C-alpha positions in Angstrom: -27.4 46.3 69.4 -30.2 44.0 70.4 -29.2 42.4 73.8 -31.7 39.6 73.2 -29.8 38.4 70.2 -26.4 37.0 69.7 -24.1 39.3 67.9 -21.9 38.4 65.0 -18.9 40.6 64.3 -17.5 40.8 60.8 -13.9 42.0 60.3 -12.8 42.9 56.8 -9.3 44.3 56.1 -8.9 46.4 53.0 -6.3 48.2 51.1 -7.1 50.0 47.8 -10.5 48.2 47.5 -12.6 51.0 46.1 -14.5 48.7 43.8 -15.3 46.1 46.5 -16.1 47.9 49.8 -19.6 48.9 48.9 -20.6 45.6 47.4 -19.0 43.7 50.3 -20.9 45.8 52.9 -24.2 45.2 50.9 -23.5 41.5 50.8 -22.9 41.2 54.6 -26.0 43.4 55.4 -28.1 41.4 53.0 -26.9 38.1 54.5 -27.8 39.3 58.0 -31.3 40.4 56.8 -32.0 37.1 55.1 -30.3 33.9 56.3 -29.0 35.2 59.6 -31.8 37.5 60.6 -32.0 35.9 64.0 -28.6 37.6 64.9 -27.5 41.1 65.5 -24.3 42.2 63.8 -21.4 44.7 63.6 -19.2 45.1 60.6 -15.7 46.5 61.0 -13.6 47.6 58.1 -9.9 48.3 58.8 -8.2 50.3 56.1 -4.4 50.0 55.7 -3.9 53.5 54.4 -5.6 53.2 51.0 -4.8 55.8 48.4 -7.6 55.1 45.8 -10.6 56.7 47.5 -11.5 53.6 49.6 -11.6 55.7 52.7 -14.1 58.2 51.4 -16.4 55.3 50.5 -16.0 53.8 54.0 -17.1 57.1 55.5 -20.2 57.2 53.3 -21.0 53.5 54.2 -20.6 54.2 57.9 -22.8 57.3 57.7 -25.6 55.3 56.3 -25.4 52.4 58.8 -24.3 52.8 62.4 -23.6 49.1 62.7 -20.8 49.5 60.2 -17.6 50.8 61.7 -14.2 51.7 60.3 -10.7 52.0 61.5 -8.4 54.0 59.3 -4.7 53.4 59.9 -2.1 56.2 59.8 0.0 54.1 57.4 0.2 50.7 55.9 1.1 48.3 58.8 1.3 45.1 56.7 -0.9 42.1 56.0 -0.7 40.6 59.5 -0.8 43.4 62.1 -3.8 45.3 60.7 -6.3 42.4 60.6 -5.1 41.1 64.0 -5.6 44.5 65.5 -9.1 44.8 64.1 -10.1 41.3 65.4 -9.1 42.5 68.9 -11.6 45.4 68.5 -14.6 43.3 67.8 -17.3 43.0 70.5 -19.6 40.2 69.1 -20.2 36.7 70.5 -18.2 35.5 67.6 -16.1 37.1 64.9 -16.1 36.3 61.2 -13.0 37.4 59.2 -12.9 37.5 55.4 -11.2 39.4 52.6 -12.8 42.3 50.8 -12.2 41.0 47.3 -14.9 38.3 47.4 -12.4 35.5 47.1 -13.8 34.3 50.5 -17.4 33.4 49.7 -20.0 35.2 51.8 -22.5 32.4 51.2 -20.4 30.0 53.3 -20.8 32.1 56.4 -24.1 30.5 57.5 -22.3 27.1 57.6 -19.7 28.7 59.9 -22.4 30.0 62.2 -24.2 26.6 62.2 -21.0 24.9 63.2 -20.4 27.5 65.9 -23.9 26.9 67.4 -23.0 23.2 67.5 -20.2 24.0 69.9 -17.1 24.6 67.7 -15.1 27.6 69.0 -13.2 28.0 65.7 -14.5 27.3 62.2 -11.8 27.4 59.5 -12.5 27.9 55.8 -10.3 25.6 53.8 -9.5 26.2 50.1 -10.4 22.8 48.8 -10.2 24.2 45.2 -9.3 27.5 43.8 -9.6 29.5 40.6 -6.2 31.1 41.1 -3.2 30.3 39.0 -2.6 26.5 39.1 1.2 26.9 39.4 0.8 29.3 42.4 -1.6 26.8 44.0 0.9 24.0 43.5 3.6 26.1 45.1 1.3 26.9 48.1 0.5 23.2 48.5 4.2 22.3 48.5 4.9 25.0 51.1 2.1 23.9 53.4 3.2 20.3 53.3 6.8 21.3 53.9 6.0 23.5 56.9 3.6 20.9 58.3 6.4 18.2 58.3 9.0 20.5 59.8 6.9 22.2 62.5 6.1 20.9 66.0 2.8 22.7 65.8 0.0 21.4 63.5 -0.2 23.6 60.4 -3.6 24.0 58.7 -3.2 23.5 54.9 -4.8 26.1 52.6 -6.1 28.1 55.5 -5.8 31.9 55.0 -7.6 33.2 58.0 -11.1 33.1 56.6 -13.3 31.7 59.3 -15.3 32.2 62.5 -13.8 32.7 65.9 -15.7 32.5 69.2 -15.4 35.4 71.6 -13.4 33.3 74.0 -10.7 32.9 71.4 -10.7 36.6 70.6 -10.0 37.2 74.3 -7.0 34.8 73.9 -5.7 37.0 71.0 -6.1 40.1 73.2 -4.1 38.5 76.0 -1.2 37.4 73.7 0.2 41.0 73.2 2.0 39.7 70.1 3.8 42.4 68.1 4.3 40.0 65.2 1.1 38.0 65.0 0.5 35.2 62.5 -3.1 34.3 62.9 -2.9 31.1 60.9 -0.2 29.7 63.2 -1.9 31.0 66.4 -5.2 29.2 65.4 -3.3 25.9 65.0 -1.2 26.4 68.1 -3.7 27.8 70.6 -7.0 27.2 69.0 -10.0 25.5 70.7 -12.2 22.7 69.3 -12.1 23.4 65.5 -14.2 22.5 62.5 -12.8 22.8 58.9 -15.3 23.7 56.1 -14.1 23.4 52.5 -14.9 26.0 49.9 -13.8 27.0 46.4 -11.8 30.2 46.3 -13.1 32.5 43.6 -11.3 35.0 41.5 -11.2 38.6 42.7 -14.5 40.4 42.0 -12.7 43.6 41.0 -9.4 45.3 41.2 -5.9 43.8 41.3 -4.3 41.6 43.9 -1.9 43.2 46.3 0.0 40.0 46.8 3.4 39.8 45.1 6.6 37.8 45.6 7.7 40.0 48.6 4.4 39.7 50.5 4.2 35.9 49.9 7.8 35.5 50.9 7.2 37.6 54.1 4.3 35.3 55.0 6.3 32.2 54.3 9.3 33.3 56.3 7.2 34.5 59.3 5.6 31.1 59.5 9.0 29.3 58.9 10.9 31.2 61.6 8.1 31.2 64.1 7.1 27.6 64.0 10.1 25.6 62.9 13.6 25.0 64.2 14.7 22.8 61.3 16.5 25.6 59.4 18.9 26.3 62.3 19.3 22.6 63.0 20.2 21.8 59.4 22.7 24.7 59.4 24.3 23.4 62.6 24.4 19.7 61.5 25.6 20.5 57.9 28.1 23.0 59.2 29.6 20.3 61.6 29.7 17.7 58.8 31.4 20.1 56.4 33.9 21.2 59.1 34.9 17.6 59.7 35.2 16.9 55.9 37.2 20.1 55.5 39.6 19.0 58.2 40.0 15.6 56.6 40.7 17.2 53.2 43.2 19.6 54.7 45.1 16.8 56.5 45.0 14.6 53.3 46.3 17.6 51.3 49.2 18.2 53.6 50.2 14.5 53.6 50.1 14.4 49.8 52.1 17.6 49.6 54.9 16.1 51.7 54.8 12.7 49.8 54.6 14.2 46.3 56.5 17.4 46.9 57.7 18.0 43.3 55.0 16.1 41.5 52.0 17.5 43.4 49.7 19.3 41.0 49.6 23.1 41.4 46.2 23.7 39.8 43.8 25.9 41.8 40.6 25.0 40.1 39.5 22.2 42.6 40.3 24.6 45.5 38.3 27.4 43.9 35.3 25.1 43.4 35.4 23.9 47.0 35.8 27.5 48.3 32.9 28.7 46.1 30.5 25.9 47.2 31.4 26.4 50.9 31.1 30.2 50.6 27.7 30.0 48.9 26.4 27.7 51.6 27.7 30.0 54.3 25.9 32.9 52.7 22.7 30.9 52.5 22.7 29.9 56.1 23.8 33.4 57.3 20.7 34.7 55.4 18.5 32.1 57.0 19.9 33.0 60.4 19.2 36.6 59.6 15.5 35.8 59.1 15.3 34.3 62.6 17.2 37.3 64.0 14.8 39.7 62.3 11.8 37.9 63.7 13.3 38.1 67.2 14.2 41.8 66.7 10.7 42.7 65.7 9.3 41.0 68.8 11.9 42.6 71.1 11.3 46.1 69.8 7.6 45.5 70.6 6.1 48.4 68.5 2.3 48.7 68.5 0.4 46.7 66.0 -1.0 49.7 64.2 -1.4 53.5 64.8 -4.9 54.6 64.1 -5.7 57.8 62.4 -9.4 57.7 62.7 -12.3 55.6 64.1 -15.8 55.8 62.8 -19.0 54.7 64.6 -17.2 53.2 67.6 
C-alpha cells in the first residue's frame, strides 16, 4: 500500500454469491481507479462456507490482485458474526461495508468518503426507498418503529450496516470482544458523530436472497433481547395483574359456591376458556423469556466469532 495516501478498506460478506463476486470486485476496483483514485484500498471478502463455487472465484480474483483479500470460514457462522469478524481484520483509515448482491449501491460510496473527510466518524446508508416487496418493507418499518419506541438506545431506522466506519470505531469494535455482535445496535449505542445518507435499495443483481423467515426472526429477536427490557417488564406486570384477578375470581367463586350450593351452575366451559387463555399467555411469555436466556447463554459460552479455514493475500 501507498503510505502517502489514505487507505479505504472494503468489507464484503458473501455466501453462495458466484454470480456477484467478480462483478462486485470489478465495481470496487473501477471506483477506486476513477472517482477515488486519490486513495489506496484493500478489499476483503469473507465467505461463509459457500457451496456454489464462490470460493474458487475468490481465489482467482485474489490471484489477479494482491489488494483483494479473502477469508474463507470453516462453516457458516451466521449473518452477524462473519461480517463483524471481517471488519475487525481491516487495516485501512476507514472501512466501508456493503453486501455482495449490489442492493447496496457502489455509486453512493464517494458520498460516504466525502462525509468522512468532513469529520464524520460514521456514515450510515439509510434505505429511503426500496424495490423490495412493499409488504416486507411495511413490516420492516413497523419493526423499526416498535424497537425504537421500546429501546433505551436510539435505533437507526432502515439501516442494515451499509456504511463507512472510521478506523477509531473499528478499534472500538475490536475492544468489545462481543460473541454475539449486532452491528446496527452497536453503531447506535457506541457510535461517534454520525451522518445518515439516504439511498434507494435496488433488487439483487443476480442469484437468490438468503434471507428467510428464520434469518429475519433471528435478527429481530437479537435486537429485541439485546436492546429492550419491555418484554420482560410486560410479562412481569401482566403476570401480576392476572394473578390478582385470578385470586379475586377464585374468592368470588368460593363465595358463590357457598351461597348457591345447590343452584350453582356446574358447567366447565367458562373455566376451560379461562385456563386456555392463561395457559397460552404463559407459553408466550415463557418463550419470550427463553429468547432472553438464549441471548445470555450465547454470550456466556463465549465461543469465537468464526473459525477460519483459509486466508488469502493477508
